TORPA-4810 file (N, C-alpha, C, O; in nm, 3 decimals):
<nodes>
NODE_1_0.639_-3.594_-0.802_0.593_-3.709_-0.819_0.591_-3.779_-0.707_0.666_-3.743_-0.617_M
NODE_2_0.522_-3.874_-0.691_0.513_-3.956_-0.538_0.579_-4.104_-0.547_0.558_-4.190_-0.632_A
NODE_3_0.657_-4.108_-0.444_0.738_-4.222_-0.446_0.627_-4.335_-0.404_0.523_-4.317_-0.341_Q
NODE_4_0.690_-4.478_-0.467_0.650_-4.600_-0.444_0.715_-4.670_-0.307_0.663_-4.761_-0.242_D
NODE_5_0.804_-4.623_-0.289_0.884_-4.691_-0.196_0.950_-4.611_-0.091_0.965_-4.489_-0.100_Y
NODE_6_0.995_-4.700_0.029_1.063_-4.608_0.144_1.203_-4.665_0.140_1.225_-4.786_0.138_V
NODE_7_1.310_-4.560_0.141_1.434_-4.641_0.161_1.475_-4.665_0.319_1.481_-4.572_0.399_K
NODE_8_1.502_-4.800_0.353_1.558_-4.858_0.469_1.682_-4.844_0.495_1.719_-4.818_0.609_L
NODE_9_1.766_-4.858_0.393_1.916_-4.845_0.416_1.936_-4.792_0.296_1.865_-4.819_0.199_E
NODE_10_2.059_-4.692_0.294_2.093_-4.626_0.194_2.185_-4.718_0.114_2.178_-4.831_0.161_E
NODE_11_2.264_-4.712_0.017_2.342_-4.784_-0.092_2.490_-4.811_0.008_2.574_-4.725_0.036_N
NODE_12_2.492_-4.938_0.046_2.597_-4.984_0.130_2.690_-5.028_0.042_2.772_-5.094_0.106_N
NODE_13_2.721_-5.023_-0.085_2.816_-5.069_-0.191_2.753_-5.196_-0.251_2.809_-5.233_-0.354_G
NODE_14_2.657_-5.264_-0.215_2.573_-5.368_-0.229_2.456_-5.370_-0.325_2.426_-5.449_-0.414_Y
NODE_15_2.383_-5.222_-0.265_2.266_-5.197_-0.328_2.200_-5.140_-0.189_2.266_-5.121_-0.087_G
NODE_16_2.071_-5.118_-0.199_1.980_-5.042_-0.136_1.890_-5.106_-0.124_1.844_-5.174_-0.216_M
NODE_17_1.831_-5.100_0.020_1.716_-5.187_0.070_1.585_-5.063_0.084_1.577_-4.966_0.159_I
NODE_18_1.505_-5.105_-0.004_1.367_-5.019_-0.017_1.242_-5.113_0.029_1.249_-5.235_0.034_A
NODE_19_1.122_-5.035_0.063_0.996_-5.137_0.092_0.903_-5.053_0.012_0.916_-4.931_0.009_M
NODE_20_0.789_-5.126_-0.065_0.704_-5.077_-0.150_0.598_-5.013_-0.036_0.608_-5.033_0.085_N
NODE_21_0.513_-4.947_-0.089_0.411_-4.878_0.008_0.300_-5.005_-0.001_0.232_-5.014_0.101_K
NODE_22_0.275_-5.094_-0.094_0.204_-5.169_-0.073_0.225_-5.270_0.058_0.130_-5.315_0.123_S
NODE_23_0.354_-5.296_0.084_0.386_-5.368_0.203_0.306_-5.288_0.335_0.241_-5.348_0.420_V
NODE_24_0.322_-5.170_0.331_0.258_-5.070_0.458_0.130_-5.100_0.433_0.074_-5.137_0.536_F
NODE_25_0.055_-5.099_0.329_-0.106_-5.107_0.305_-0.147_-5.250_0.373_-0.241_-5.262_0.451_Q
NODE_26_-0.085_-5.328_0.342_-0.122_-5.486_0.377_-0.084_-5.503_0.541_-0.145_-5.585_0.609_S
NODE_27_-0.003_-5.436_0.586_0.028_-5.443_0.712_-0.093_-5.356_0.786_-0.147_-5.413_0.881_I
NODE_28_-0.132_-5.247_0.756_-0.251_-5.160_0.796_-0.381_-5.231_0.803_-0.452_-5.237_0.904_A
NODE_29_-0.408_-5.290_0.680_-0.518_-5.381_0.652_-0.524_-5.517_0.776_-0.630_-5.549_0.827_E
NODE_30_-0.420_-5.571_0.803_-0.414_-5.680_0.880_-0.428_-5.621_1.042_-0.486_-5.686_1.130_I
NODE_31_-0.362_-5.483_1.066_-0.400_-5.442_1.172_-0.542_-5.397_1.215_-0.597_-5.410_1.324_S
NODE_32_-0.578_-5.351_1.118_-0.764_-5.320_1.145_-0.819_-5.435_1.159_-0.906_-5.434_1.246_I
NODE_33_-0.808_-5.512_1.119_-0.889_-5.681_1.108_-0.835_-5.717_1.223_-0.906_-5.811_1.259_D
NODE_34_-0.736_-5.697_1.321_-0.696_-5.754_1.431_-0.804_-5.693_1.562_-0.822_-5.754_1.667_D
NODE_35_-0.845_-5.603_1.538_-0.933_-5.492_1.623_-1.082_-5.554_1.644_-1.139_-5.569_1.536_I
NODE_36_-1.141_-5.584_1.731_-1.258_-5.636_1.727_-1.343_-5.548_1.723_-1.432_-5.575_1.642_E
NODE_37_-1.358_-5.442_1.780_-1.437_-5.356_1.732_-1.440_-5.229_1.580_-1.500_-5.128_1.544_N
NODE_38_-1.352_-5.302_1.544_-1.327_-5.210_1.406_-1.364_-5.282_1.273_-1.339_-5.401_1.255_A
NODE_39_-1.410_-5.222_1.202_-1.441_-5.291_1.077_-1.388_-5.202_0.952_-1.414_-5.088_0.913_V
NODE_40_-1.298_-5.310_0.903_-1.264_-5.227_0.759_-1.368_-5.216_0.668_-1.466_-5.291_0.662_R
NODE_41_-1.344_-5.120_0.596_-1.409_-5.093_0.460_-1.342_-5.111_0.350_-1.230_-5.069_0.321_I
NODE_42_-1.444_-5.204_0.263_-1.360_-5.261_0.107_-1.355_-5.116_0.035_-1.416_-5.009_0.043_Q
NODE_43_-1.242_-5.175_-0.041_-1.177_-5.082_-0.162_-1.285_-5.084_-0.252_-1.333_-5.196_-0.259_E
NODE_44_-1.325_-5.023_-0.304_-1.393_-4.984_-0.442_-1.373_-4.896_-0.549_-1.306_-4.800_-0.511_T
NODE_45_-1.409_-4.888_-0.682_-1.337_-4.798_-0.796_-1.339_-4.664_-0.734_-1.234_-4.601_-0.741_R
NODE_46_-1.434_-4.613_-0.678_-1.449_-4.475_-0.632_-1.401_-4.464_-0.494_-1.380_-4.345_-0.471_F
NODE_47_-1.374_-4.537_-0.393_-1.346_-4.512_-0.267_-1.205_-4.582_-0.229_-1.177_-4.699_-0.254_A
NODE_48_-1.130_-4.499_-0.172_-0.998_-4.562_-0.121_-0.983_-4.546_0.023_-0.913_-4.460_0.075_K
NODE_49_-1.058_-4.639_0.089_-1.041_-4.601_0.270_-0.923_-4.624_0.318_-0.906_-4.579_0.432_P
NODE_50_-0.818_-4.690_0.260_-0.699_-4.690_0.284_-0.598_-4.638_0.233_-0.565_-4.707_0.136_L
NODE_51_-0.512_-4.528_0.248_-0.438_-4.468_0.170_-0.299_-4.450_0.251_-0.281_-4.393_0.359_Q
NODE_52_-0.200_-4.518_0.164_-0.055_-4.478_0.220_0.010_-4.386_0.130_-0.018_-4.397_0.011_V
NODE_53_0.099_-4.289_0.168_0.156_-4.209_0.114_0.279_-4.193_0.161_0.301_-4.190_0.282_R
NODE_54_0.404_-4.178_0.042_0.530_-4.164_0.087_0.579_-4.009_0.060_0.559_-3.964_-0.052_I
NODE_55_0.622_-3.954_0.127_0.694_-3.793_0.065_0.813_-3.786_0.171_0.820_-3.808_0.292_E
NODE_56_0.904_-3.744_0.071_1.030_-3.736_0.132_1.113_-3.838_0.212_1.194_-3.797_0.294_K
NODE_57_1.091_-3.990_0.186_1.106_-4.097_0.277_1.029_-4.102_0.409_1.072_-4.173_0.500_N
NODE_58_0.917_-4.030_0.424_0.819_-4.021_0.507_0.704_-4.087_0.495_0.639_-4.065_0.393_R
NODE_59_0.651_-4.181_0.592_0.512_-4.250_0.560_0.390_-4.186_0.626_0.394_-4.130_0.736_L
NODE_60_0.305_-4.197_0.566_0.168_-4.105_0.622_0.065_-4.230_0.576_0.055_-4.285_0.466_Y
NODE_61_-0.002_-4.254_0.690_-0.151_-4.357_0.659_-0.240_-4.266_0.688_-0.229_-4.173_0.768_V
NODE_62_-0.369_-4.307_0.591_-0.470_-4.266_0.660_-0.567_-4.399_0.652_-0.556_-4.470_0.552_D
NODE_63_-0.657_-4.433_0.750_-0.740_-4.520_0.731_-0.886_-4.486_0.735_-0.888_-4.385_0.806_A
NODE_64_-1.011_-4.512_0.699_-1.123_-4.494_0.712_-1.192_-4.618_0.787_-1.207_-4.719_0.717_D
NODE_65_-1.228_-4.623_0.895_-1.294_-4.723_0.940_-1.434_-4.741_0.994_-1.466_-4.631_1.040_I
NODE_66_-1.532_-4.827_1.010_-1.643_-4.810_1.082_-1.636_-4.911_1.214_-1.569_-5.014_1.208_K
NODE_67_-1.718_-4.869_1.348_-1.709_-4.900_1.469_-1.844_-4.992_1.478_-1.950_-4.970_1.420_I
NODE_68_-1.815_-5.095_1.562_-1.930_-5.187_1.570_-2.026_-5.100_1.666_-2.003_-5.012_1.749_K
NODE_69_-2.128_-5.154_1.626_-2.259_-5.044_1.763_-2.252_-5.094_1.894_-2.273_-5.209_1.931_Y
NODE_70_-2.218_-4.990_1.963_-2.222_-5.003_2.100_-2.049_-4.982_2.189_-2.016_-4.965_2.307_G
NODE_71_-1.974_-4.996_2.058_-1.843_-4.993_2.110_-1.781_-4.828_2.123_-1.822_-4.750_2.037_A
NODE_72_-1.698_-4.783_2.213_-1.652_-4.670_2.229_-1.579_-4.623_2.108_-1.486_-4.692_2.065_G
NODE_73_-1.615_-4.504_2.047_-1.567_-4.446_1.924_-1.386_-4.402_1.954_-1.286_-4.452_1.903_V
NODE_74_-1.396_-4.286_2.061_-1.262_-4.271_2.095_-1.154_-4.372_2.089_-1.058_-4.374_2.012_E
NODE_75_-1.192_-4.473_2.206_-1.082_-4.550_2.239_-1.080_-4.685_2.145_-0.988_-4.765_2.163_S
NODE_76_-1.178_-4.711_2.045_-1.149_-4.807_1.916_-1.068_-4.731_1.835_-0.961_-4.783_1.804_T
NODE_77_-1.093_-4.613_1.790_-1.012_-4.559_1.705_-0.833_-4.531_1.747_-0.734_-4.521_1.675_G
NODE_78_-0.847_-4.526_1.866_-0.728_-4.488_1.952_-0.622_-4.619_1.919_-0.504_-4.618_1.883_E
NODE_79_-0.710_-4.723_1.947_-0.668_-4.872_1.949_-0.616_-4.881_1.802_-0.497_-4.895_1.772_L
NODE_80_-0.700_-4.874_1.730_-0.661_-4.878_1.590_-0.527_-4.812_1.513_-0.449_-4.875_1.442_V
NODE_81_-0.522_-4.662_1.548_-0.405_-4.611_1.559_-0.281_-4.640_1.579_-0.196_-4.629_1.491_Q
NODE_82_-0.254_-4.685_1.709_-0.178_-4.743_1.803_-0.124_-4.882_1.714_-0.007_-4.899_1.682_N
NODE_83_-0.233_-4.970_1.683_-0.224_-5.085_1.645_-0.127_-5.092_1.517_-0.028_-5.164_1.502_K
NODE_84_-0.186_-4.990_1.422_-0.120_-4.974_1.303_-0.007_-4.947_1.281_0.061_-5.000_1.194_I
NODE_85_0.055_-4.795_1.412_0.192_-4.757_1.399_0.278_-4.871_1.472_0.396_-4.892_1.446_Y
NODE_86_0.207_-4.935_1.560_0.317_-5.047_1.641_0.339_-5.160_1.542_0.459_-5.189_1.536_E
NODE_87_0.258_-5.237_1.457_0.268_-5.324_1.345_0.354_-5.296_1.249_0.437_-5.378_1.210_N
NODE_88_0.341_-5.160_1.195_0.440_-5.085_1.089_0.591_-5.107_1.165_0.685_-5.164_1.110_I
NODE_89_0.595_-5.064_1.273_0.739_-5.045_1.320_0.797_-5.170_1.372_0.920_-5.182_1.376_L
NODE_90_0.689_-5.299_1.429_0.759_-5.402_1.466_0.793_-5.481_1.333_0.891_-5.555_1.340_F
NODE_91_0.718_-5.474_1.200_0.724_-5.576_1.097_0.834_-5.530_1.032_0.908_-5.619_0.990_M
NODE_92_0.884_-5.358_1.000_0.957_-5.318_0.907_1.060_-5.248_0.969_1.165_-5.225_0.908_T
NODE_93_1.037_-5.203_1.108_1.165_-5.131_1.162_1.164_-4.980_1.113_1.264_-4.910_1.120_G
NODE_94_1.040_-4.935_1.063_1.029_-4.815_1.021_0.916_-4.715_1.080_0.802_-4.756_1.101_F
NODE_95_0.948_-4.603_1.103_0.849_-4.527_1.188_0.752_-4.472_1.124_0.798_-4.406_1.031_K
NODE_96_0.630_-4.467_1.130_0.542_-4.399_1.017_0.547_-4.241_1.085_0.533_-4.219_1.206_A
NODE_97_0.564_-4.156_1.001_0.543_-4.027_1.044_0.375_-3.959_1.092_0.353_-3.870_1.174_S
NODE_98_0.293_-4.024_1.023_0.128_-3.992_1.074_0.069_-4.124_1.034_0.113_-4.202_0.951_E
NODE_99_-0.049_-4.136_1.116_-0.123_-4.251_1.118_-0.256_-4.179_1.138_-0.289_-4.176_1.256_V
NODE_100_-0.343_-4.119_1.051_-0.451_-4.085_1.081_-0.567_-4.149_1.046_-0.592_-4.157_0.926_T
NODE_101_-0.665_-4.209_1.150_-0.788_-4.295_1.170_-0.909_-4.225_1.150_-0.931_-4.162_1.254_V
NODE_102_-1.005_-4.205_1.061_-1.128_-4.143_1.046_-1.216_-4.241_1.063_-1.199_-4.346_1.001_N
NODE_103_-1.341_-4.225_1.160_-1.438_-4.339_1.171_-1.560_-4.280_1.079_-1.587_-4.160_1.077_V
NODE_104_-1.615_-4.358_1.019_-1.677_-4.267_0.881_-1.863_-4.328_0.924_-1.971_-4.291_0.879_I
NODE_105_-1.828_-4.427_1.024_-1.993_-4.500_1.057_-1.991_-4.584_1.133_-1.893_-4.594_1.207_G
NODE_106_-2.085_-4.663_1.141_-2.134_-4.777_1.250_-2.156_-4.880_1.180_-2.227_-4.874_1.079_F
NODE_107_-2.096_-4.999_1.221_-2.165_-5.145_1.170_-2.278_-5.202_1.286_-2.249_-5.223_1.404_E
NODE_108_-2.396_-5.218_1.231_-2.493_-5.269_1.346_-2.491_-5.451_1.285_-2.556_-5.536_1.345_I
</nodes>
């Protein structure tokens, strides 16, 4: 069964601090929107362009994006990947185990 949360702190006598995967998804969406040449793909009933998985308290982020026409694919993809990783680390203090960015098209 897949987890819906990541434990940030174990039970310390008062309780446990955990974060839902929707928090990480929101951070990733904001990160993609911050990059000028990257375009976030809208979620539909059949397509989930941004997926966050938690397995054994490890975080995996998979993002499908489009690149604006004329921008460098490799540099923009790398910039998005780094931005997602850094924002998750900065906002939550949790290191993502893997951030994968797939460029699936161009925005003209």
